[in-house]
FIMAR-115229 format. One record per atom (N, C-alpha, C): atom name; residue in three letters; x, y, z; residue number from 1. Coordinates in steps of 0.02 Angstrom, whole numbers, always signed. Layout:
N
name=CA resn=ALA east=X north=Y up=Z resi=NUM
...
***
This chain:
113
name=N resn=MET east=+63 north=-55 up=-13 resi=1
name=CA resn=MET east=-9 north=+11 up=+46 resi=1
name=C resn=MET east=+65 north=+63 up=-16 resi=1
name=N resn=SER east=+34 north=+124 up=-24 resi=2
name=CA resn=SER east=+65 north=+185 up=-47 resi=2
name=C resn=SER east=+71 north=+227 up=+37 resi=2
name=N resn=ASP east=+116 north=+263 up=+38 resi=3
name=CA resn=ASP east=+107 north=+297 up=+111 resi=3
name=C resn=ASP east=+94 north=+361 up=+82 resi=3
name=N resn=LEU east=+23 north=+382 up=+11 resi=4
name=CA resn=LEU east=-1 north=+421 up=+12 resi=4
name=C resn=LEU east=-49 north=+453 up=+73 resi=4
name=N resn=PRO east=-74 north=+513 up=+117 resi=5
name=CA resn=PRO east=-123 north=+554 up=+154 resi=5
name=C resn=PRO east=-179 north=+541 up=+133 resi=5
name=N resn=LYS east=-200 north=+498 up=+192 resi=6
name=CA resn=LYS east=-293 north=+496 up=+153 resi=6
name=C resn=LYS east=-321 north=+577 up=+165 resi=6
name=N resn=CYS east=-387 north=+544 up=+136 resi=7
name=CA resn=CYS east=-423 north=+609 up=+125 resi=7
name=C resn=CYS east=-450 north=+674 up=+170 resi=7
name=N resn=PRO east=-460 north=+726 up=+151 resi=8
name=CA resn=PRO east=-464 north=+772 up=+214 resi=8
name=C resn=PRO east=-534 north=+780 up=+235 resi=8
name=N resn=LYS east=-556 north=+782 up=+169 resi=9
name=CA resn=LYS east=-616 north=+786 up=+164 resi=9
name=C resn=LYS east=-671 north=+719 up=+211 resi=9
name=N resn=CYS east=-646 north=+650 up=+155 resi=10
name=CA resn=CYS east=-706 north=+598 up=+188 resi=10
name=C resn=CYS east=-677 north=+563 up=+217 resi=10
name=N resn=ASN east=-602 north=+554 up=+222 resi=11
name=CA resn=ASN east=-525 north=+537 up=+268 resi=11
name=C resn=ASN east=-550 north=+446 up=+221 resi=11
name=N resn=SER east=-578 north=+468 up=+170 resi=12
name=CA resn=SER east=-535 north=+391 up=+117 resi=12
name=C resn=SER east=-467 north=+360 up=+110 resi=12
name=N resn=GLU east=-452 north=+301 up=+114 resi=13
name=CA resn=GLU east=-395 north=+289 up=+97 resi=13
name=C resn=GLU east=-368 north=+288 up=+56 resi=13
name=N resn=TYR east=-408 north=+290 up=-4 resi=14
name=CA resn=TYR east=-405 north=+264 up=-74 resi=14
name=C resn=TYR east=-379 north=+321 up=-124 resi=14
name=N resn=THR east=-318 north=+379 up=-99 resi=15
name=CA resn=THR east=-332 north=+417 up=-167 resi=15
name=C resn=THR east=-260 north=+416 up=-185 resi=15
name=N resn=TYR east=-229 north=+449 up=-234 resi=16
name=CA resn=TYR east=-203 north=+463 up=-284 resi=16
name=C resn=TYR east=-153 north=+497 up=-309 resi=16
name=N resn=GLU east=-130 north=+511 up=-336 resi=17
name=CA resn=GLU east=-80 north=+546 up=-372 resi=17
name=C resn=GLU east=-105 north=+600 up=-450 resi=17
name=N resn=ASP east=-103 north=+624 up=-450 resi=18
name=CA resn=ASP east=-117 north=+679 up=-517 resi=18
name=C resn=ASP east=-67 north=+746 up=-519 resi=18
name=N resn=GLY east=+0 north=+726 up=-567 resi=19
name=CA resn=GLY east=+22 north=+763 up=-562 resi=19
name=C resn=GLY east=+47 north=+800 up=-481 resi=19
name=N resn=ARG east=+41 north=+850 up=-488 resi=20
name=CA resn=ARG east=+63 north=+901 up=-425 resi=20
name=C resn=ARG east=-10 north=+903 up=-382 resi=20
name=N resn=LEU east=-49 north=+869 up=-385 resi=21
name=CA resn=LEU east=-123 north=+865 up=-333 resi=21
name=C resn=LEU east=-130 north=+793 up=-314 resi=21
name=N resn=LEU east=-145 north=+784 up=-243 resi=22
name=CA resn=LEU east=-173 north=+716 up=-228 resi=22
name=C resn=LEU east=-260 north=+734 up=-227 resi=22
name=N resn=VAL east=-298 north=+670 up=-260 resi=23
name=CA resn=VAL east=-342 north=+639 up=-296 resi=23
name=C resn=VAL east=-377 north=+595 up=-243 resi=23
name=N resn=CYS east=-467 north=+612 up=-220 resi=24
name=CA resn=CYS east=-474 north=+552 up=-183 resi=24
name=C resn=CYS east=-532 north=+535 up=-232 resi=24
name=N resn=PRO east=-525 north=+490 up=-244 resi=25
name=CA resn=PRO east=-611 north=+447 up=-299 resi=25
name=C resn=PRO east=-658 north=+423 up=-278 resi=25
name=N resn=GLU east=-664 north=+438 up=-191 resi=26
name=CA resn=GLU east=-730 north=+429 up=-201 resi=26
name=C resn=GLU east=-787 north=+483 up=-173 resi=26
name=N resn=CYS east=-709 north=+568 up=-159 resi=27
name=CA resn=CYS east=-784 north=+607 up=-148 resi=27
name=C resn=CYS east=-751 north=+687 up=-224 resi=27
name=N resn=ALA east=-702 north=+661 up=-259 resi=28
name=CA resn=ALA east=-681 north=+677 up=-308 resi=28
name=C resn=ALA east=-639 north=+740 up=-240 resi=28
name=N resn=HIS east=-628 north=+734 up=-206 resi=29
name=CA resn=HIS east=-594 north=+826 up=-166 resi=29
name=C resn=HIS east=-507 north=+814 up=-201 resi=29
name=N resn=GLU east=-510 north=+843 up=-220 resi=30
name=CA resn=GLU east=-430 north=+889 up=-228 resi=30
name=C resn=GLU east=-367 north=+930 up=-197 resi=30
name=N resn=TRP east=-311 north=+908 up=-182 resi=31
name=CA resn=TRP east=-283 north=+943 up=-113 resi=31
name=C resn=TRP east=-199 north=+932 up=-134 resi=31
name=N resn=THR east=-167 north=+987 up=-130 resi=32
name=CA resn=THR east=-110 north=+976 up=-136 resi=32
name=C resn=THR east=-61 north=+961 up=-84 resi=32
name=N resn=LEU east=+21 north=+945 up=-72 resi=33
name=CA resn=LEU east=+45 north=+898 up=-33 resi=33
name=C resn=LEU east=+70 north=+943 up=-4 resi=33
name=N resn=GLU east=+77 north=+1008 up=-14 resi=34
name=CA resn=GLU east=+80 north=+1069 up=+21 resi=34
name=C resn=GLU east=+49 north=+1110 up=+45 resi=34
name=N resn=LEU east=-30 north=+1067 up=+62 resi=35
name=CA resn=LEU east=-65 north=+1097 up=+98 resi=35
name=C resn=LEU east=-81 north=+1042 up=+153 resi=35
name=N resn=GLU east=-75 north=+970 up=+127 resi=36
name=CA resn=GLU east=-74 north=+934 up=+182 resi=36
name=C resn=GLU east=-3 north=+948 up=+227 resi=36
name=N resn=THR east=+20 north=+953 up=+206 resi=37
name=CA resn=THR east=+107 north=+960 up=+265 resi=37
name=C resn=THR east=+94 north=+1031 up=+292 resi=37
name=N resn=GLY east=+57 north=+1076 up=+283 resi=38
name=CA resn=GLY east=+38 north=+1168 up=+307 resi=38
name=C resn=GLY east=+94 north=+1186 up=+303 resi=38
name=N resn=ASN east=+106 north=+1206 up=+236 resi=39
name=CA resn=ASN east=+144 north=+1245 up=+221 resi=39
name=C resn=ASN east=+97 north=+1304 up=+192 resi=39
name=N resn=MET east=+49 north=+1277 up=+176 resi=40
name=CA resn=MET east=-12 north=+1337 up=+115 resi=40
name=C resn=MET east=-68 north=+1386 up=+185 resi=40
name=N resn=GLU east=-50 north=+1397 up=+164 resi=41
name=CA resn=GLU east=-140 north=+1424 up=+205 resi=41
name=C resn=GLU east=-198 north=+1394 up=+173 resi=41
name=N resn=ASP east=-235 north=+1389 up=+215 resi=42
name=CA resn=ASP east=-322 north=+1348 up=+195 resi=42
name=C resn=ASP east=-356 north=+1357 up=+182 resi=42
name=N resn=LYS east=-361 north=+1479 up=+204 resi=43
name=CA resn=LYS east=-396 north=+1523 up=+176 resi=43
name=C resn=LYS east=-344 north=+1544 up=+112 resi=43
name=N resn=LYS east=-410 north=+1576 up=+62 resi=44
name=CA resn=LYS east=-408 north=+1576 up=+12 resi=44
name=C resn=LYS east=-402 north=+1655 up=+23 resi=44
name=N resn=ILE east=-326 north=+1694 up=+17 resi=45
name=CA resn=ILE east=-380 north=+1784 up=+18 resi=45
name=C resn=ILE east=-407 north=+1824 up=-60 resi=45
name=N resn=ILE east=-449 north=+1864 up=-22 resi=46
name=CA resn=ILE east=-497 north=+1877 up=-51 resi=46
name=C resn=ILE east=-468 north=+1973 up=-53 resi=46
name=N resn=LYS east=-456 north=+1989 up=-103 resi=47
name=CA resn=LYS east=-445 north=+2064 up=-127 resi=47
name=C resn=LYS east=-485 north=+2113 up=-151 resi=47
name=N resn=ASP east=-480 north=+2193 up=-130 resi=48
name=CA resn=ASP east=-552 north=+2234 up=-159 resi=48
name=C resn=ASP east=-531 north=+2232 up=-235 resi=48
name=N resn=ALA east=-543 north=+2266 up=-260 resi=49
name=CA resn=ALA east=-551 north=+2328 up=-331 resi=49
name=C resn=ALA east=-469 north=+2358 up=-284 resi=49
name=N resn=ASN east=-432 north=+2394 up=-248 resi=50
name=CA resn=ASN east=-396 north=+2417 up=-247 resi=50
name=C resn=ASN east=-314 north=+2373 up=-244 resi=50
name=N resn=GLY east=-328 north=+2301 up=-223 resi=51
name=CA resn=GLY east=-288 north=+2256 up=-222 resi=51
name=C resn=GLY east=-287 north=+2249 up=-139 resi=51
name=N resn=ASN east=-333 north=+2288 up=-113 resi=52
name=CA resn=ASN east=-313 north=+2272 up=-49 resi=52
name=C resn=ASN east=-353 north=+2198 up=+4 resi=52
name=N resn=ILE east=-328 north=+2170 up=+32 resi=53
name=CA resn=ILE east=-344 north=+2132 up=+63 resi=53
name=C resn=ILE east=-411 north=+2117 up=+126 resi=53
name=N resn=LEU east=-448 north=+2094 up=+104 resi=54
name=CA resn=LEU east=-551 north=+2106 up=+161 resi=54
name=C resn=LEU east=-515 north=+2052 up=+212 resi=54
name=N resn=THR east=-568 north=+2056 up=+238 resi=55
name=CA resn=THR east=-571 north=+2009 up=+335 resi=55
name=C resn=THR east=-656 north=+2027 up=+336 resi=55
name=N resn=ASP east=-651 north=+1977 up=+364 resi=56
name=CA resn=ASP east=-731 north=+1935 up=+387 resi=56
name=C resn=ASP east=-717 north=+2030 up=+435 resi=56
name=N resn=GLY east=-794 north=+2081 up=+425 resi=57
name=CA resn=GLY east=-808 north=+2114 up=+468 resi=57
name=C resn=GLY east=-763 north=+2182 up=+465 resi=57
name=N resn=ASP east=-764 north=+2205 up=+396 resi=58
name=CA resn=ASP east=-734 north=+2260 up=+355 resi=58
name=C resn=ASP east=-783 north=+2283 up=+351 resi=58
name=N resn=SER east=-777 north=+2344 up=+331 resi=59
name=CA resn=SER east=-851 north=+2373 up=+305 resi=59
name=C resn=SER east=-797 north=+2404 up=+200 resi=59
name=N resn=ILE east=-875 north=+2412 up=+142 resi=60
name=CA resn=ILE east=-832 north=+2406 up=+112 resi=60
name=C resn=ILE east=-873 north=+2495 up=+69 resi=60
name=N resn=THR east=-870 north=+2489 up=+18 resi=61
name=CA resn=THR east=-885 north=+2550 up=-24 resi=61
name=C resn=THR east=-893 north=+2500 up=-78 resi=61
name=N resn=VAL east=-956 north=+2507 up=-136 resi=62
name=CA resn=VAL east=-970 north=+2479 up=-199 resi=62
name=C resn=VAL east=-957 north=+2545 up=-244 resi=62
name=N resn=ILE east=-906 north=+2517 up=-300 resi=63
name=CA resn=ILE east=-883 north=+2576 up=-344 resi=63
name=C resn=ILE east=-898 north=+2570 up=-422 resi=63
name=N resn=LYS east=-971 north=+2538 up=-410 resi=64
name=CA resn=LYS east=-997 north=+2519 up=-482 resi=64
name=C resn=LYS east=-1084 north=+2505 up=-482 resi=64
name=N resn=ASP east=-1114 north=+2554 up=-520 resi=65
name=CA resn=ASP east=-1178 north=+2521 up=-523 resi=65
name=C resn=ASP east=-1185 north=+2456 up=-538 resi=65
name=N resn=LEU east=-1242 north=+2428 up=-478 resi=66
name=CA resn=LEU east=-1234 north=+2330 up=-460 resi=66
name=C resn=LEU east=-1330 north=+2352 up=-528 resi=66
name=N resn=LYS east=-1322 north=+2341 up=-550 resi=67
name=CA resn=LYS east=-1401 north=+2291 up=-567 resi=67
name=C resn=LYS east=-1425 north=+2233 up=-502 resi=67
name=N resn=ILE east=-1463 north=+2228 up=-492 resi=68
name=CA resn=ILE east=-1491 north=+2200 up=-424 resi=68
name=C resn=ILE east=-1544 north=+2130 up=-471 resi=68
name=N resn=LYS east=-1493 north=+2064 up=-483 resi=69
name=CA resn=LYS east=-1538 north=+2015 up=-529 resi=69
name=C resn=LYS east=-1597 north=+2020 up=-490 resi=69
name=N resn=GLY east=-1660 north=+1994 up=-523 resi=70
name=CA resn=GLY east=-1712 north=+1970 up=-504 resi=70
name=C resn=GLY east=-1798 north=+2041 up=-500 resi=70
name=N resn=SER east=-1741 north=+2084 up=-504 resi=71
name=CA resn=SER east=-1764 north=+2166 up=-490 resi=71
name=C resn=SER east=-1744 north=+2235 up=-546 resi=71
name=N resn=SER east=-1780 north=+2302 up=-541 resi=72
name=CA resn=SER east=-1767 north=+2342 up=-576 resi=72
name=C resn=SER east=-1726 north=+2371 up=-564 resi=72
name=N resn=SER east=-1714 north=+2337 up=-490 resi=73
name=CA resn=SER east=-1708 north=+2404 up=-445 resi=73
name=C resn=SER east=-1602 north=+2368 up=-434 resi=73
name=N resn=VAL east=-1593 north=+2454 up=-439 resi=74
name=CA resn=VAL east=-1520 north=+2480 up=-430 resi=74
name=C resn=VAL east=-1436 north=+2469 up=-367 resi=74
name=N resn=LEU east=-1399 north=+2458 up=-357 resi=75
name=CA resn=LEU east=-1387 north=+2464 up=-332 resi=75
name=C resn=LEU east=-1340 north=+2492 up=-318 resi=75
name=N resn=LYS east=-1321 north=+2559 up=-292 resi=76
name=CA resn=LYS east=-1290 north=+2640 up=-331 resi=76
name=C resn=LYS east=-1221 north=+2631 up=-318 resi=76
name=N resn=ILE east=-1171 north=+2663 up=-350 resi=77
name=CA resn=ILE east=-1100 north=+2684 up=-339 resi=77
name=C resn=ILE east=-1090 north=+2718 up=-269 resi=77
name=N resn=GLY east=-1068 north=+2691 up=-220 resi=78
name=CA resn=GLY east=-1037 north=+2731 up=-162 resi=78
name=C resn=GLY east=-1090 north=+2716 up=-102 resi=78
name=N resn=THR east=-1114 north=+2644 up=-103 resi=79
name=CA resn=THR east=-1176 north=+2622 up=-66 resi=79
name=C resn=THR east=-1103 north=+2600 up=-6 resi=79
name=N resn=LYS east=-1121 north=+2608 up=+46 resi=80
name=CA resn=LYS east=-1089 north=+2569 up=+95 resi=80
name=C resn=LYS east=-1106 north=+2506 up=+140 resi=80
name=N resn=VAL east=-1070 north=+2492 up=+160 resi=81
name=CA resn=VAL east=-1095 north=+2413 up=+162 resi=81
name=C resn=VAL east=-1048 north=+2405 up=+236 resi=81
name=N resn=LYS east=-1073 north=+2374 up=+276 resi=82
name=CA resn=LYS east=-1044 north=+2354 up=+351 resi=82
name=C resn=LYS east=-1040 north=+2280 up=+377 resi=82
name=N resn=ASN east=-974 north=+2260 up=+410 resi=83
name=CA resn=ASN east=-998 north=+2195 up=+435 resi=83
name=C resn=ASN east=-997 north=+2142 up=+378 resi=83
name=N resn=ILE east=-971 north=+2148 up=+336 resi=84
name=CA resn=ILE east=-951 north=+2094 up=+287 resi=84
name=C resn=ILE east=-935 north=+2042 up=+325 resi=84
name=N resn=ARG east=-952 north=+2005 up=+264 resi=85
name=CA resn=ARG east=-917 north=+1907 up=+274 resi=85
name=C resn=ARG east=-886 north=+1877 up=+207 resi=85
name=N resn=LEU east=-840 north=+1852 up=+201 resi=86
name=CA resn=LEU east=-789 north=+1811 up=+168 resi=86
name=C resn=LEU east=-846 north=+1755 up=+137 resi=86
name=N resn=VAL east=-857 north=+1728 up=+77 resi=87
name=CA resn=VAL east=-866 north=+1641 up=+90 resi=87
name=C resn=VAL east=-827 north=+1629 up=+44 resi=87
name=N resn=ASP east=-819 north=+1556 up=+29 resi=88
name=CA resn=ASP east=-818 north=+1541 up=-75 resi=88
name=C resn=ASP east=-849 north=+1551 up=-99 resi=88
name=N resn=GLY east=-829 north=+1556 up=-174 resi=89
name=CA resn=GLY east=-882 north=+1547 up=-225 resi=89
name=C resn=GLY east=-879 north=+1608 up=-285 resi=89
name=N resn=ASP east=-930 north=+1621 up=-304 resi=90
name=CA resn=ASP east=-896 north=+1642 up=-356 resi=90
name=C resn=ASP east=-901 north=+1727 up=-346 resi=90
name=N resn=HIS east=-982 north=+1742 up=-306 resi=91
name=CA resn=HIS east=-977 north=+1810 up=-254 resi=91
name=C resn=HIS east=-950 north=+1778 up=-195 resi=91
name=N resn=ASN east=-911 north=+1814 up=-179 resi=92
name=CA resn=ASN east=-868 north=+1810 up=-108 resi=92
name=C resn=ASN east=-886 north=+1870 up=-68 resi=92
name=N resn=ILE east=-916 north=+1890 up=-49 resi=93
name=CA resn=ILE east=-951 north=+1915 up=-22 resi=93
name=C resn=ILE east=-1004 north=+1905 up=+32 resi=93
name=N resn=ASP east=-1028 north=+1922 up=+72 resi=94
name=CA resn=ASP east=-1090 north=+1893 up=+89 resi=94
name=C resn=ASP east=-1117 north=+1952 up=+123 resi=94
name=N resn=CYS east=-1177 north=+2001 up=+131 resi=95
name=CA resn=CYS east=-1200 north=+2078 up=+165 resi=95
name=C resn=CYS east=-1270 north=+2081 up=+170 resi=95
name=N resn=GLN east=-1286 north=+2121 up=+230 resi=96
name=CA resn=GLN east=-1338 north=+2128 up=+244 resi=96
name=C resn=GLN east=-1336 north=+2236 up=+209 resi=96
name=N resn=ILE east=-1366 north=+2248 up=+155 resi=97
name=CA resn=ILE east=-1366 north=+2312 up=+136 resi=97
name=C resn=ILE east=-1426 north=+2351 up=+150 resi=97
name=N resn=ASP east=-1441 north=+2394 up=+178 resi=98
name=CA resn=ASP east=-1499 north=+2451 up=+229 resi=98
name=C resn=ASP east=-1535 north=+2486 up=+148 resi=98
name=N resn=GLY east=-1591 north=+2444 up=+134 resi=99
name=CA resn=GLY east=-1633 north=+2445 up=+91 resi=99
name=C resn=GLY east=-1635 north=+2418 up=+28 resi=99
name=N resn=PHE east=-1591 north=+2359 up=+43 resi=100
name=CA resn=PHE east=-1612 north=+2299 up=-12 resi=100
name=C resn=PHE east=-1600 north=+2218 up=+35 resi=100
name=N resn=GLY east=-1576 north=+2205 up=+86 resi=101
name=CA resn=GLY east=-1571 north=+2151 up=+128 resi=101
name=C resn=GLY east=-1505 north=+2110 up=+126 resi=101
name=N resn=ALA east=-1527 north=+2048 up=+145 resi=102
name=CA resn=ALA east=-1483 north=+1992 up=+105 resi=102
name=C resn=ALA east=-1427 north=+2018 up=+23 resi=102
name=N resn=MET east=-1355 north=+1996 up=+48 resi=103
name=CA resn=MET east=-1326 north=+2025 up=-23 resi=103
name=C resn=MET east=-1264 north=+1987 up=-30 resi=103
name=N resn=LYS east=-1264 north=+1971 up=-92 resi=104
name=CA resn=LYS east=-1209 north=+1935 up=-108 resi=104
name=C resn=LYS east=-1162 north=+1978 up=-181 resi=104
name=N resn=LEU east=-1126 north=+1988 up=-150 resi=105
name=CA resn=LEU east=-1048 north=+2032 up=-206 resi=105
name=C resn=LEU east=-991 north=+1986 up=-205 resi=105
name=N resn=LYS east=-966 north=+2006 up=-274 resi=106
name=CA resn=LYS east=-906 north=+2004 up=-280 resi=106
name=C resn=LYS east=-853 north=+2049 up=-283 resi=106
name=N resn=SER east=-779 north=+2020 up=-270 resi=107
name=CA resn=SER east=-743 north=+2087 up=-231 resi=107
name=C resn=SER east=-721 north=+2142 up=-262 resi=107
name=N resn=GLU east=-723 north=+2113 up=-352 resi=108
name=CA resn=GLU east=-690 north=+2142 up=-406 resi=108
name=C resn=GLU east=-720 north=+2230 up=-412 resi=108
name=N resn=PHE east=-798 north=+2227 up=-381 resi=109
name=CA resn=PHE east=-860 north=+2283 up=-364 resi=109
name=C resn=PHE east=-853 north=+2315 up=-305 resi=109
name=N resn=VAL east=-795 north=+2299 up=-269 resi=110
name=CA resn=VAL east=-790 north=+2354 up=-191 resi=110
name=C resn=VAL east=-738 north=+2374 up=-169 resi=110
name=N resn=LYS east=-721 north=+2409 up=-132 resi=111
name=CA resn=LYS east=-654 north=+2444 up=-124 resi=111
name=C resn=LYS east=-676 north=+2451 up=-31 resi=111
name=N resn=LYS east=-629 north=+2421 up=+17 resi=112
name=CA resn=LYS east=-620 north=+2433 up=+87 resi=112
name=C resn=LYS east=-595 north=+2509 up=+114 resi=112
name=N resn=ILE east=-626 north=+2513 up=+148 resi=113
name=CA resn=ILE east=-662 north=+2592 up=+189 resi=113
name=C resn=ILE east=-599 north=+2605 up=+253 resi=113
***
């Protein structure tokens, strides 16, 4: 049996190497050996439009008018948002905007205050 580490997601012992990646055939999770040994952070760094690193709880400003899907409303440039939460995915900011409610934003359309 090989000495490859178990899958960190489902703890399967049937992992295999695919180039630089380790792959689990049971849950399809992929990771690098550097991540397994702890040399890399497991959180992704999210930056705003100016290149500032965002963290949970930051306040941001919208830098572009954004149409709201499923509505005729527009989120205007300069709208301030407090206490953001960073999440994984295409829209990587979860927030609560006064007058609009819960919203997901892309970090490329905001700047840190």
